[in-house]
C-alpha positions in Angstrom: 34.4 -57.0 139.1 34.3 -59.1 142.3 31.1 -58.8 144.3 30.1 -59.1 147.9 26.4 -59.3 148.7 25.2 -57.8 152.0 22.3 -59.4 153.7 20.9 -56.6 155.7 17.1 -57.2 155.7 15.1 -60.3 156.6 17.5 -63.3 156.7 15.3 -65.6 154.6 14.9 -63.1 151.8 18.6 -62.4 151.8 19.4 -66.1 151.6 17.0 -66.4 148.7 18.7 -63.6 146.8 22.1 -64.9 147.6 21.2 -68.2 146.1 19.8 -66.5 143.0 23.0 -64.6 142.4 25.3 -67.3 143.7 27.4 -67.6 140.5 28.4 -63.9 140.6 29.2 -63.5 144.3 32.5 -64.1 146.0 31.6 -63.0 149.6 28.3 -63.1 151.4 27.9 -60.7 154.2 25.8 -61.2 157.3 24.9 -57.6 158.0 25.1 -56.0 161.4 21.3 -55.8 161.6 21.0 -59.5 161.0 23.6 -60.2 163.6 21.7 -58.0 166.1 18.4 -59.7 165.4 19.6 -63.3 165.1 22.9 -63.3 167.1 26.2 -64.7 166.0 24.6 -68.2 166.0 23.4 -67.4 162.4 27.0 -67.5 161.2 27.4 -71.3 161.0 24.0 -71.7 159.4 24.9 -69.3 156.5 28.3 -71.0 156.1 26.5 -74.3 155.8 24.3 -73.0 153.1 27.1 -71.4 151.2 30.2 -73.5 152.0 32.1 -72.4 148.8 31.7 -68.7 149.6 33.6 -66.5 152.1 31.2 -65.4 154.9 31.7 -62.0 156.3 30.3 -61.2 159.8 29.8 -57.4 159.8 30.2 -56.9 163.5 31.6 -53.4 163.2 33.6 -54.0 166.4 34.4 -51.0 168.5 35.7 -52.9 171.6 37.1 -56.3 172.1 38.6 -56.8 168.7 40.4 -60.0 169.6 37.8 -61.8 171.7 34.8 -60.9 169.5 36.6 -61.6 166.3 37.9 -64.9 167.5 34.4 -66.0 168.5 33.0 -65.1 165.1 35.8 -66.8 163.3 35.4 -70.0 165.4 31.7 -70.0 164.4 32.6 -70.1 160.8 33.1 -66.5 159.6 35.9 -66.1 157.1 36.1 -62.3 157.5 35.1 -60.0 160.4 34.9 -56.2 160.5 36.2 -53.7 162.9 35.7 -49.9 162.8 38.6 -47.6 162.0 37.2 -45.2 164.5 37.9 -47.7 167.3 41.0 -47.8 169.5 44.1 -49.0 167.5 44.5 -51.9 170.0 41.0 -53.1 169.1 41.8 -53.1 165.4 45.1 -54.9 166.0 43.3 -57.4 168.2 41.0 -58.4 165.3 44.0 -58.6 163.0 45.8 -60.9 165.4 42.7 -63.2 165.9 42.4 -63.5 162.1 46.1 -64.4 161.6 46.0 -67.0 164.4 43.0 -68.7 162.9 43.9 -68.4 159.2 41.0 -66.0 158.6 40.8 -62.4 157.3 40.3 -59.0 159.0 38.5 -55.9 157.6 38.9 -52.3 158.8 35.8 -50.3 158.0 36.0 -46.5 157.5 32.3 -46.1 158.2 31.4 -42.8 159.9 34.6 -41.1 158.8 34.5 -38.3 156.3 36.2 -39.3 153.0 38.2 -36.1 153.2 39.9 -37.6 156.3 40.6 -41.0 154.9 44.3 -40.0 154.3 44.8 -39.9 158.1 44.2 -43.6 158.4 46.4 -44.9 155.5 49.7 -45.4 157.3 48.2 -47.2 160.3 46.0 -49.5 158.2 48.9 -50.3 155.9 51.0 -51.2 158.8 48.3 -53.1 160.7 48.3 -56.2 158.6 44.6 -56.0 157.9 43.4 -57.9 154.8 40.8 -55.3 153.7 40.0 -51.7 154.1 36.4 -50.6 153.3 35.5 -47.1 152.1 31.9 -47.2 153.5 30.1 -44.4 151.9 26.9 -44.5 153.9 23.8 -42.8 152.9 23.6 -40.9 156.1 27.0 -39.2 155.4 25.9 -37.9 152.1 22.4 -36.8 153.2 24.0 -34.3 155.6 26.3 -32.7 153.1 25.4 -33.8 149.6 27.2 -30.9 147.9 30.4 -30.9 150.0 31.9 -34.3 149.0 29.9 -36.2 146.4 30.0 -40.0 146.5 31.5 -40.2 143.0 34.4 -37.9 144.1 34.9 -40.1 147.2 35.1 -43.2 145.1 37.7 -41.6 142.8 39.7 -40.5 145.8 39.9 -43.9 147.5 41.9 -45.3 144.5 44.6 -42.7 144.9 45.2 -43.0 148.6 47.8 -45.7 148.5 46.2 -48.4 150.6 48.2 -51.6 150.3 45.5 -54.0 151.5 42.5 -55.0 149.5 40.2 -52.0 149.0 36.5 -52.4 149.1 33.8 -49.8 148.1 30.5 -50.0 149.9 27.4 -48.0 150.4 24.6 -47.0 148.0 26.2 -48.4 144.9 24.3 -48.6 141.7 25.3 -49.1 138.1 25.4 -45.2 137.9 28.8 -45.5 139.7 30.4 -48.0 137.4 32.7 -45.4 135.7 34.0 -44.2 139.0 34.4 -47.7 140.4 36.5 -48.7 137.3 38.6 -45.7 137.8 39.1 -46.5 141.5 39.7 -50.2 140.7 38.9 -51.7 144.1 39.5 -55.3 145.0 35.7 -55.8 145.1 32.5 -53.9 145.6 29.9 -54.5 148.3 26.3 -54.5 147.0 23.2 -54.5 149.2 20.1 -52.5 148.3 20.8 -52.4 144.6 20.3 -56.2 144.6 17.6 -56.4 147.2 15.4 -53.9 145.3 16.1 -55.2 141.8 13.3 -56.9 139.9 16.0 -59.2 138.5 18.9 -59.5 141.1 20.8 -62.0 138.9 20.8 -59.6 135.9 21.9 -56.7 138.1 24.7 -58.7 139.7 25.8 -59.8 136.3 26.2 -56.1 135.2 28.7 -55.5 138.0 30.4 -58.9 137.6 31.1 -58.2 133.9 32.1 -54.6 134.4 
């Protein structure tokens, strides 16, 4: 299973863990919190430390898809994220910037109820985006834990017919491996499960070998 590691906490600690699990990780994410604290100037630094990895700048763009995406790409990001809840022109702008610069675009479904994902399939498939992310945030499931369980949502994503690379993100632990295998995403995005682990390398290996 391909792995993305999300650096969401202190940058130094995130880089330490990313180094520890380096052999198992394909993409290193600079989380939105890190970008807010450090600014986009952190992108070239992380790219310099991990030149062989794809670096994802999790900007979660809601406006200015082309201009903000282009800026992040020019700083060294390989992948930039835009929210599916944004204007379609914003999303298409990021896709255009990515294609112009030979980089990759990511449409994130964060904040959208999984029951409504089907409404976005046709547009995302036609957009030319490289990735779509089913972002199953903890806040979503705290509000209605019994209405649409995370495991059911993971199973659903694999059946929706997305033609770009599907990513599952948000609160993932080894408990969800059976559902992840059933969904068969292109890769999984891991954050807290690695940050909290006593042995991040061993934890990453479990997912990598799944």
